N, C-alpha and C positions, 0 to 999 in steps of 0.2 A: 735670125742674129742672135747678139753679139755672146759671144763664150770666154770668158774669168773663170783664172788659176783663186785656186785658193789664194794661194800667194799675193795673185794680185789682189783682191777684191781686200787681202787684210790691208795692206798699201793705202787702198781708196778708204776703206773707214779708218785708218789713222791718219790718214793727211785732212783726213771731213774734219777730224777732233784736236786740231793743231797742235799735233803730237811728234811730229813730223822734225825732222832736219833741227837744228839746237837750237835751243832756248834764245830771246831775241839778246841781248846785252846790259844793254841801257831800257828793261822796260818801262814803262807811266802809265798812269793811270786812265788815260787813255788807251794801251793800248788795251788794262783790260778791262772795261769796259767794251770796245769791241770783243774782245773774248768770249762773254757773255754773251752779248749778242753772238755771236754764231754762234751757239753751242742753245742758247737759247733759255737754257733753266740750267742754273747751277743746285742744283739739292744741297738742303741745310743740314747739319746733325751734330747731335749736343758729343758728343765721346770726345773726348780731350786726351788721351792718352801721348798723345805726340797736339801737331795740330789740327785746328777742327778739322771736317769732310770739308769745304770748302774753298780754305784757306792751303790745304794742299792739291788740291785739281787746277788754283790759279799756278801754285808753284809749278806744277808738273808744265803748265803751259809757258809761264814767265821768266821762271827761277826764280830767285828770293826776289822780293821787290815788302815796300813795307803793307802789313797786313792789316792798315785801316783805312789804306784806298778802300778796300771795299765798305766798310760802312758809310764813310764819305758817300760814295757813289748812289747808298740807299738812302741814307738820314740828309745829307746836305745837299744835293746834288738832284738829288728826286728822279736820279736817274735810273731807277730799278724801283721794283715794290715788291712784297713778298705774297707767295699763294702757294695753291696745289697743282706743281707742272711736272708729272711724275711724282714726287711728293713734298713736299715742303721745298722750298724753294724760291731764288731771287733771281728774277724774269723783267728784262727791260719793257722799261712802260710805255713801251710801244705797244707789245703784247698785250695789253690789260684790255681792250676793246674785247678781243677773242677769249677770256675768259671769263668778262661782263654774265653775260648768259649763264652760266657757270653759277654764278651771284643769285642771279636772281630767282634762278630755281631753285636751289638750298632756303631762300626769302619763300616765296612762294608756294615751297611742297609739290611743286612740276619736278619731274627726272624723275631717275631712277628710287630703293628704297631708300639711299644712303639721304636725299635731299625730304623727301619725306619724314624719315625719323625725327629727322632737325627742324621742318615745317610744328610738327608735331609737339616736339619740345617745346618750342617758341610758345603757342597756344596755351600750355599749360602750368608757363611759369611765366607769364605775360608780366606782370607786376615787377619782378625778377629783375626784364631785363628792361624795363619801362626805367626802372629804380640806374641803372648799371649807366643806362646812355643819358641818364639825366649830369650821373656826377662826373660822368667823364665829359660832359656838354659845355658842365662848372667848373672843374678843376682843372681841363688839360688832359693830356693820357696817363694812362695809369699800366703799371703791369700786374703779372698776377698775384705782389703784393700787396695790392693799396688794399686790398680788402681782405676781413676776415672772416674765420669759421664762422656758420651761427652757431649761439652759445649752445653751450652742450653737444659740440661735434663729438661725437668720433674721433681719435686719430687717425690720420691718414694710415689705411691699408700701406705694407712694402712694393713697389713700383705698380702704385695705383696713377692714374696716368692723368683726372686730375685731384686728385690728392683728396682732400674733405670741402674742399669749400666749392658749393656752385658758381659761384662767382665766373673759376674757372674755364664752365661748362659752358656760361652764358658767353666770356671774350672768346674763347677760338668758333664756334657759334656764328656771332658774332662776326670776327672775320671772315671766318667762309660762305659766309650768305652777303656780303658785300659792304655793310652796316659800317664795320669798321675798319682801318688795316693798318701794316705795321708800321710805327713811325720810327720808329731804329729799336736799338735795343742797345741795354747795361747790363753791362758784365752779362752780356748776352741774353740775360731778359729782354721777353717783349717787349716795347711801348704799344700798347693801345689808344688811335685818336681816330677820330672820324674822318668817316672816307672824304667829306668835301672840304675837311681840315688838308688832309695830306695829299691830295688828288684835287684839287680844286677847280681842274676846266673839264673834269670829267660831266655829262652830260649822258643821259640814259639814252639820249633820240640818237645818240650815234654808236649806238651797237649794230657792226655788221651782220650782212643775213646766214643762216647757216652756214650755208654754201661759203661762203667770200673765208667763214673762222675754221672750218673742215679744208679748205684749201690754201690756207694761208701760213694755219698750224702743221699742217704736211710737209708743203716744200721748206719750212725752219725746222719738222723735224729732217724730211733727206740729206737739206745741205747740212745739218750738223752730225747726221749718219753714214753720210756715204757711200753709201750700201743699204739695202732695206728689203724684204719679202710684207706679203702684204698682214702676216702675219704678226713681224716685228714692229711694225708701223705701229702701229697705237698705244703701245706701251710706254714711248718716249714721253710722251707729255701725257697718259694715261686716260686718253679719252676715249670711251665706246665704241669706236669705231670695229669691233671686232666682236660684240654680241652679235648671238641671233643666232636662227638657227641653221647660219651658214656662216662659219666663220669665219674672219675677212675679209667677205663678199665686202662690204663696204668700202673697206681700206683699199680693195682693189682699184672699185670705180674711182677712189679720189685718184688713186697711182696711172690711174688709165687716165685721168681729167689732166694730171701734170704732163706726163707721155705727150697726149696733143696738144701740149701749149709749148713743146719742146724743152721743158725743163728738168725729163728724168725720160732717162732710157731705159726700154727693158731687156735686160739680160741675163744668162743662165749662171753660178757658177759651181762649180765645181764643187761637187757632196753636197749639196746643198739641193733637197728635194724639192723644190719650188720654185716657179721662176722667183726672178728679185728686181730690181731695180737701182738706180744709180743716177745721179744727178748729174744731167749731160755734162754741165760744165767742167767738173770734178776729170771725167775722164782727159781734159785739155791739158791739162797741166800731169809737168813732172816731176811725181812727189817721191821725195829722199828715203831712205829708211826713216827710220823710229827713231829718237832719242834714246837713251836708256835713264831708264826715268821712275819710281815708286806713284804708284794711281791708288784712291782713297779706293775701297770699295764700292763707293756713292760717288764715282767717275759715272760720267757718262759715255764715254765708254765699252766700258762693264759692268753696268746699274741694269740690262733685261741678264739676265741670267742665259734664255734659250738661245740668246743672240751669240753670248760668247762664249756656249758652247760648238755654237755650227760653226762661226768665224775662228775660233782657234783653240779651239777642242782644249778650252781649260775649263774647271768646274772650281768655279768665286762661294766662297764660304765667307760668310760676316760668325760668328761667333762668341762675340761678347753676350748673347744671353744667353749661351750655351754651359751650364756648370765645366769650370777647367777641370776635370779629370774626365769628361768627356771631349775638350776641346782637338781636334788632327793638328791644327797648324799655329792655332796660339789667338787671344784676344780680340787685336783687329789689322792685322797678318794683311800686307800691301802687294797687290802683285806688280811684277815684276817687268816692265817693257825692256824688249832690248831684241833690237835689229827684226824689230816686225814681228817678234811673237814673243807672248807670255809666259816667261819660261821657269817663273816661280815666286814665291815670294814670302817672307818676313814682316816680324812682327816685329814691334818698334816697343819703344816706350822711352816721353824724355820725359827724365829727374829735369828741372829746373831750375831747381835752388842749390842744385848740388854740380849743374853744368854737364851733368854725361849724357851721351845718346844710348841708349842697350840696344842689341841687335840679340833679342829674346829669344831669338828661331830663326833662324834660315833653311825652305826651303826647296832645291828645285826639283822642276816635274823629271818623270824618270827617263822621258825619254831625252834631256838637254843633259843628262851626269852621262858626262864622259866624254862633250863634247862644249863642254865648261873648258875652255882652257882661261890664257894666263890678258887675254882682251876680253875678257868678260869682268874679271874681277879690277880689272884696270877700272876701266869703267862703272863697274858696282862702283864702287870706293870712291870717286869722286861723286857720285850720284848722290854717297850717305854722306861724303862731307858737306854736300854743298846742303843737304836734307837738317842733318846736323845744324848745319848752322841757321835754318829756318829756322829752325824752333830753339836758339841760343846754346847749344849746349859743346862745349869746345871740347868736349872729350869722345869716343866712340870704343863701347863694349861688343865685343863678339860675347855673345853663351855659346850655341851651340847652332847644329847644323845637320843638315839630310841632306850627302851625304859629310860624317863627319868635318872628313877631309878640306870640304867649303869656309870650312871656321876657318883650318889654319891656313889655307888659302887668301884670304881678307883677311886677318888677323896684319898677313906678311906685305901686303899690298897697301893696307892705311899703315902702318908704321914705317913703310922705308918713304911715302910721303912725305915724311917729316911735317912741318908748319907745326899748328895750332891743336893738331885731332892727335891723338894718344889712342895705339890699340892696345886692347887690355884680353882678357880669357878669362873665365871665371873660373 
């Protein structure tokens, strides 16, 4: 069996995620589509203290580019659709057949407890559902704001997922069960339309077999992951391949099928306590060092916490929903990728009205303190300048860091770079 060092495994994972080497000098919309097709899913999130997560993921791979390309690929070109793939995500339209089975399970109440609850809700509120579908059929795409709360409804509680509108639940269920698709977005609000209008060429007679679905999605996941184990694999598209009395048995069986076809190669990875699998073609590539970049906490390189810990010895934390006094790293801290390692994280905020991009906090990993040399700060300063520009902010401020001297080093390098970027401490 082929044995890999943890360093080699990290290099393969980074290469598979299209984060090795330098970003393209002149990105194109076709490059964006190719990137999303390769990744298989691009998670969507609403947090907007800087560019939203899906735009950060594209920036990490393509560099500065027009953000509207993503909307065009989705709403105009119909090259992408939105669905549950790991989480709510943009997915290549060619993957639609492999998610349709799950939609129908929600319609029919078959499958897991989630699909059964969905079906029960439909049966209890059929009149309301019929009225929403009839409204869309007559008037076209709708958003959640297209419908008013019921007369006499109480004010929605803070952080209420659906507010005080049952129609919001209807739209979510009808999207999940495939009756509706997302036609596009207006100011980030979903526009719901009938599936037959958004994807008119689809016919349910084209649904693939369950084996074809599993093998295709597993191959897509392994292509994007580069390195996986049977336990890690199901999380990529959040499929239920890992459940049952023997966790990982089904996903291992799927991976062994990919080995039989030559698509995957079994390996042992230093420090990983179970067998792993690598996409075979990746072993034939010469993969350069990673670029220096910032990652969204919803980036597919790191979105599976156990895999991130196993490969990178890095604890990823999203503290947006943690009370401020209890946060360790900040509201929306972004991991820093540098020379194949996750060496720290920074908490950013883009004040677009004033044009200031603030690094509210920079935290280096304890093992990296003392190894953070001039080369690192030069690379990080260049990355920050690029990211600030992507966020339409010509000025950069660095508030604080751990260790504190890191803030001083970074300010000095930014100030020395000149140009339109101004380093400022507070």
